[in-house]
C-alpha positions in Angstrom: 18.6 -4.2 86.0 15.2 -5.0 88.1 15.3 -1.9 89.8 15.7 0.2 86.8 13.0 -1.6 85.0 10.7 -0.9 88.3 11.6 2.8 87.9 10.6 2.8 84.3 7.2 1.3 85.0 6.9 3.8 88.0 7.6 6.8 85.6 5.2 5.3 83.2 2.6 5.1 85.6 2.9 8.6 86.9 3.1 10.0 83.6 -0.4 8.2 82.7 -1.7 9.6 86.0 -0.7 13.1 85.1 -2.3 12.9 81.8 -5.3 11.5 83.4 -5.5 14.2 85.9 -4.7 16.9 83.1 -7.9 15.6 81.2 -10.0 15.3 84.3 -9.2 19.2 85.4 -11.0 20.2 82.1 -14.3 18.7 83.4 -14.0 19.4 87.3 -12.6 22.8 87.1 -15.0 25.1 85.5 -13.7 26.8 82.4 -13.4 30.6 82.8 -14.0 33.0 80.1 -11.8 35.6 81.1 -12.9 38.3 78.4 -16.8 38.2 77.9 -16.1 39.9 74.5 -14.5 36.6 73.6 -16.4 33.7 75.1 -14.5 31.3 73.0 -11.2 32.0 74.9 -11.5 29.9 78.1 -8.9 29.5 80.7 -8.1 25.9 82.0 -5.7 24.5 84.4 -4.8 21.4 82.0 -1.1 22.6 81.7 -0.4 22.5 85.6 -0.1 18.6 85.6 1.9 18.9 82.6 4.1 21.4 84.1 4.4 19.2 87.2 5.6 16.2 85.0 7.9 18.4 83.1 9.6 19.5 86.4 9.7 15.7 87.8 10.8 14.0 84.7 12.5 16.4 82.3 11.3 18.5 79.2 11.1 15.4 76.9 8.6 13.5 79.0 6.8 17.1 79.6 6.4 17.3 76.0 5.2 13.8 75.8 2.6 14.5 78.3 1.6 17.6 76.6 1.3 15.8 73.3 -1.0 13.0 74.7 -3.4 15.7 76.6 -3.3 17.8 73.5 -4.6 15.0 71.4 -7.2 13.7 73.8 -8.3 17.1 74.6 -8.8 18.0 71.0 -10.8 15.0 70.5 -13.1 15.3 73.3 -13.6 18.7 75.1 -12.3 20.9 72.2 -13.4 18.7 69.5 -14.8 21.8 67.7 -11.3 23.1 67.1 -10.0 19.7 65.7 -6.5 19.2 64.8 -5.8 22.8 64.5 -6.4 23.2 68.3 -4.3 20.3 69.0 -1.4 21.7 67.1 -2.0 25.5 68.4 -2.2 24.1 72.0 1.2 21.9 71.5 3.1 24.4 70.0 2.1 27.3 72.4 2.2 25.1 75.7 5.3 23.3 74.3 7.1 26.7 74.4 6.4 26.9 78.0 7.1 23.3 78.8 10.4 23.4 77.1 11.8 26.6 78.8 10.6 25.7 82.4 11.9 22.2 81.8 15.3 23.1 80.4 15.9 26.0 83.1 15.0 23.7 86.0 17.1 20.8 84.9 20.2 23.0 84.9 20.0 24.0 88.5 17.2 22.2 90.3 16.4 25.3 92.7 13.4 27.7 92.8 14.6 30.7 90.9 15.7 28.9 87.9 12.2 27.2 88.0 10.6 30.8 88.3 12.9 32.0 85.4 12.0 29.5 83.2 8.2 29.6 83.9 8.3 33.4 83.2 10.3 33.2 80.1 8.0 30.3 79.2 5.0 32.0 79.6 6.0 34.9 77.6 7.3 32.7 74.9 3.8 30.8 74.7 2.1 34.5 74.5 4.4 35.5 71.5 4.0 32.2 69.7 0.1 32.6 70.0 0.5 35.7 67.8 1.6 34.0 64.5 -0.2 30.7 65.2 -3.6 32.7 65.5 -2.8 35.0 62.5 -2.0 31.6 60.5 -4.4 29.0 61.8 -7.4 31.1 62.8 -7.4 32.9 59.6 -6.7 30.0 57.4 -8.7 27.4 59.0 -11.3 28.9 61.0 -12.4 31.6 58.3 -11.7 34.7 60.7 -10.7 37.6 58.6 -6.8 38.5 59.1 -8.0 42.0 60.1 -10.5 40.8 62.7 -7.7 38.5 64.3 -5.0 41.5 64.3 -7.6 43.7 65.9 -7.9 41.2 68.8 -4.4 40.7 69.4 -3.7 43.5 71.8 -6.9 43.9 73.6 -7.6 40.0 73.7 -5.3 37.2 72.7 -1.8 38.8 74.3 -3.6 39.4 77.6 -5.5 36.1 77.7 -2.3 34.0 77.1 -0.4 36.0 79.5 -2.8 35.4 82.0 -3.2 31.8 81.4 0.4 31.2 81.2 1.0 33.0 84.4 -1.7 31.5 86.3 -0.7 27.9 85.3 2.9 28.8 86.2 2.3 30.2 89.5 0.1 27.0 90.4 2.6 24.7 89.1 5.3 26.7 91.1 3.3 26.4 94.3 2.4 22.8 94.2 5.6 21.3 92.8 8.1 21.3 95.9 5.6 19.7 98.1 4.4 17.3 95.7 8.1 16.3 94.8 8.7 16.0 98.7 5.7 13.7 99.1 6.7 11.5 96.3 10.1 11.2 97.5 9.2 10.4 101.3 6.9 7.8 100.0 9.7 6.3 97.6 7.5 7.1 94.7 10.4 9.2 93.1 13.9 9.0 93.0 15.7 11.5 95.2 17.8 14.0 93.7 20.3 15.1 96.3 21.7 18.3 94.1 17.8 19.4 94.6 17.3 22.8 96.8 14.4 24.9 97.2 15.8 28.4 97.5 
């Protein structure tokens, strides 16, 4: 009972830390406008700690971390987009988080992780099409045709790049982070986890 309570407290602390790291990354790592013609679309690494939390603790906790990050980001650095930005971020990144978490949870090995990240990035990109056509048109006053014309040259490639980069970074750092946490007894070891 005491050990379970201790594990729960530790998980809460680690979850809070991942939320904090995600938010801090928005201020520390320069935001990058991939397409100069659309400076409002800026790459950030905020989803990387969210993905790490998802892989460590499961898709449910990953969605919780994402929800907290989306709200905090939407009230601070992305305040101009308001609640619409919060909803769009949560829905799009939620697809990435869910698929990565579900695939990795089934078989805790490298290739299911990669499959989940790839499918999650593709799903995130696909979701951003209807989200932009609805929310950007309805709440930001951008004409439907203008958003439609931006889909193939800007919106779709931007989200593929963002999802791909964040997934690649998460895949590269996840196993080393997990191993460090296990060696320092800050994470419960999973004997079924292999890295190949």
